[in-house]
N, C-alpha and C positions, 0 to 999 in steps of 0.2 A: 761966786760961781763957785769955787774952791771948798768953800763952806757947806755949799749944798752936797756937792758930792762925797765928802767927808761922813756928812748925816746918812746918807742913803745906803753908804757902804756898812755903816755901823748897823744899821737898821737890817740891812740882809744878814750880816753874822747874826744879830739877834733870834731873826726869823729861824734861821737853819740850826741853831744851838736848842731852841724850843722846841723844833718840828722833831729834832732828833731824840729830844728827853722824851715827848709823848709818843713818838714812835717804841721806844725801848719800854716805855712803862705800859703801853698796851698789849706789847707782845710778851712782856714779863709776868702777865697774869695767867694763871693755871686754865686750861681748857677743859671744859667739861666732857668726859668721854661717854660716848654714847653706845649702847650694845644693840645688837639684833635679839630682839624676843621672839623665844622657841615656846612652842606649846606642846606639849605631848601628842602622842598619836593611838590608836588602836588598829592593832596589825598582828602579824604573824612574823616568830624571829627562827631563824634556822641555823646552828652550828653545823657545819659540814668540813672535812678534811678531805684532801687530796693525795691520794697514792701514785706513788710511780713504779713501773713495772714493766712487764713485756708479756705478750701473748705466745703461749705454748702448747703443745699437742700435750694433752693428758699421758697417753703413750706414745714414746719416741722409743724405737727398737734399733738397736744396733743388729745389724745381719753378721753373724761370722762363720769361718769355714770349721768345718769339722776335721779337716785334715792339712798338713801343712803341705805348700807347694807354689807352683807359680800360676799366676791368671793367665788362663789362654783364651777365655771369651767372657766379655760382657753385656750382659742384654738388656741393661736399661741406663736410663740417665736421670739425673736429677729432674723432677716434675711428670714422672711417669706413674700412671696408677698401676699397683700390681695388687695381685689375689694371693691369698694365702696359698704356699705350694709352689706359686710361679719362679722357675729357674730365673736368678738373678746373675748368676755368674757360674763359670765352668773353672776348675783348677787342674794342672798338669802337675802329676805327683811327680817328685825325685824320689825314686828309691835309695833307701839305705843300702850300703854294699852287704854288710853284715845279714841284715833280715833277707834280701835276696839271695845272698847265698845258704842260708837256714831254710830257704822256701824250697831252692834247687833239691838241696838234699832231703827235704822230706819228699820232694816227687820221686827220686829217685828210690828211696826206702819204699814207698808204695807201690812201685812198681815190681821192686823183686819180691814183696810180700804177694801181690797179686798173682804173677806167675807161680807160686809156691802153691797157691789156694789153688789155681787152676790145674797144675799136674796132679794135685793130691786128689780133688776133686772129680776128674776123668777117671783115675785108678778107681775110687771106691765106685763109679758108675758102672765100671766094668765088673768090678767084685759083686755088685749088689746083683748084677744081670745074672751073674753065675752062683748067686745066693750063697756067696762065701762070706758076706758081711750083713748085719742087720740093718734095716732102715735107719735107725737113730744115729748109727755112724755114718751113713750117706747124708744124712739132713746136717748133721755137724759140718761137714764140709763145705756142703752147700750154702751155710751160714757164713762160716769164714769167707768163701770166696766172694759173697755177697759185701760182706764187710772190708774186704779188700777193694774193691769196685768204690765202694762209698770213700774209703780213706784216699784213694789216688784221685778222685773227683775232687775232694776236700783239699787236698795238697795243690792240684792246679790251679783253684779257686783262690787259694789264700797266696800263692803265687802272682797272679795276676792283680791281685788287690796291693799287692807290696810293689810289683813292678808300676803297674797301671793307676791305681786308687780304685779299680771298677772291679766288682764283681761279674764273673760270668754269668751266673744265676740270676742276679738281680739289678742289672745294668741301672735300670731306672731310678731305684732308690740308692744310687752311687753316694758316698760321701764326697765325690768330687764335684757333685752338682751343688750349688749354691743357693739356698733357696729360701724365698720369704715366707717367715713365720706368722705375719698378721697382712690383711687387707689394707691398704694405705695407699697414702703418695710417699714415693722416692724424694726425700728431701737431700741427699749428699749420697754422691760415691766418691769416696777419698781414694781409690786406688785405681790404676788403668793394668791395660793389657802388659804382660812381663813383670809385674809386681810381684816380690815374694810376699806370702802370707803364710801366718803361722794360726794353727789351731788353739784354743783357748785351753789352759791347764792350770795347775796349782800354782806356775810359777808366773804367770803372767796372764793379761786377760785376752791376749789373741788379737787378730790383725779385723778390723771393721771394715768389710767390702761395701756396705751400703747401709744406709739409716733410712728407716720407714715409720710414717707417723699415719695415725687415723686423724686427717686434719676437719672431720667434721665433729670432732670432739675435743674442744680446745679449754683451755684455762687462762686466767689472768694471776701472775704471780707477781706480788710485789711485797714492799714492806712499809710498816706503818711505827710511828716511834711510840716507846713506852710511854709517854704522857697521854696518849690517846687509844693505846690498844684495849685499855680496860673497858672502853666506851663500846667497844665492837663484839659482837657475836655471831657465832654460826645461824646461817640462813638471811643474814640480814642483806637486804638489798644496795645495789650499787650500780653506777652507770658509768661504762666504758667507754672513753674516746680515744682514738688512735690517732695519731701525730699524720701520719701519712694519709689518713683518708678523713679530712676533718668533719666531712657532712655526716660521717656515720656515727652514731650512736648507739651502744649496744648495752642490753640490760643483763644483769648477772647476780649473782647471790654467794655471800660468803658460804664457803663449805670446808674452811680448815685455818683456824689460827696457829701457829706453832706454839707450843707450850714454852721453850727455850729461846731467848733473845740472843742477839751474835752483835758483839761491837762494831760500829762503823764510824769511822771518825771522831771517834769520843764519844758517841750515842749509842746507847742500846737500842736496836729495832727488832720489830718480829715478822718472820714471814708470812704474809696471808696468800691464801690460795680461792680462787672464785671461779665457779662454773659460768661459764657465758652461754648465753641463748643466742645461736647464730640463726638471722632470718634465711627462710627458704632462697637457695640461689645465690648467696653472699659467698663469696671465697675470699680467706684470709691467709694471710703468711705467716709462718712461724718466724718469732723473732721480733715484728712488730711492736716497737716502743708505744706504750700506752699510759694511759691516767685514768684513776678511778675516783670517783666522786663518791662519798659517804656522807649520809646525813647521822651526823651524832647525837644531836638533839633538834628537838622541835616544840615551838609553844606557839598555839593558835589563840588569835583574839585575847592578847596581853596588852598592857599600856607601854608604850615604848618610847625612847628618847634618844636622840643622838649621841653618841659617845663623845664626841666633842664639847659636849657643855659639861661634863663631868671633871670634879676637881679630885682627884686620889690624895690621900693624905695617910700612909701607912697601908693599913689592911680595910679604911675605911674612905666612902665616896660620898662627895656634897655635890650639890647643886645651888645657885644662888637664886632665890624665889624673888620676882619681882612684887615689893610691897608698895610701893608709890610711885607714881608717874608724873604728878601735878606740878612738882617744884623740881622737876631732875629725875632720872630713874634711881632708885634706892631697892636695894636687893638685902636679901636676910640667906646667910648660909645656913643650908638644911642638908641633915645627913638621911642618905638613901639607902635601901638594898636593892640589889638586883639579882637579875636570872641570867637568862642564857644571852648570848652575845654571838652577832655575826662579821663581827668587827666594824660595823658602820652603826647600826643601832644596836641597842642593848634592851633587856625586859627591866623593869622597874616593879619591884613587888611590893614596897612600901615607901614612906615618905612623901610622896606627892600625889595628886588626882590629877585627873583626865582636863580640869580646868587651870590648874596651875599653868603659870609664867614663868619661864625661866629665862636665866641670860644668857644668852649665845656670843657669837663671836662680834667685836669691835668694829662700828659701822664708819666711824670718821677717819680711822688711819688704817682699817681692815687687817690689822694684827691683833690677834687673841691676847687678852690681858686679865688674866684669873685673880690676880693680885691685887686688884682695885674693887673697892665693895661700894 
């Protein structure tokens, strides 16, 4: 009985050893790699680029005061429509003491001159009635009297302008009234009642009372990389999409490409301006972030293949052409020349035909392997 169990044990050990050897031998044999077969197709290929930028008014005007002073009244707020000439704000002038004193002195001098002219003219009037003086002498004093009256009126007007900033004779056109210079939408009113403002001069740009823009005349302003700017041209169409309005797509065309680039994060970019066609009734806001899609190149009815089947070697490109599939897949490495690419598929100009079958992705382990032939 013991002999039987001993033989059984050694038999099991032998079977396990032989089974392990067979298993290792089978698994050590190289597996045949199987590839997906790809056929070229005829279709269209477009190379496009996306420009990032903003929607801006073509004409955005800063309304500035013509005199320095304090804002006493504001008649508009952001979002209001104004017409050219509408009063945006009113300024209270803070007079300069030196100018005020000079204006008062001018009034006193004008009054003295007027009194003197009156006295002389009245005397000459009596002398003319007695025929003691000539008509010419009488007319001279009359002219002097008229000039004296005009000078007093001018002096009083000048005093009013210095003190209040308002002319007595032309109050409607006073410099204290800040008026809109264009018809459009008020984008911003950066001042409040009581704010001090200064007029523009050679030393500063002056205080902006309001910003007005024509929102019916908008442009897209963006930047393009130097590697693509040479493919753009004026009047080239583009499609504008706005992040805040995902369902809105606007047509536009390039109207200006900057002749000089600027360096941004180590790369040279060029500013692009494009005129936007706004549908009737559509309201847009200044400052919207937007993207512009531009077609750089396009080829129609050309032979195309997926870029994934191409092998790059330096400046050359190769594909693997199926030559035999009876005893296993066999491929021939073939050089090709290409044209336009859209990132997924690429135009083939020579090297293969429409009936050529190409090696694609590995099927049995789903891992691309272009090093095996």
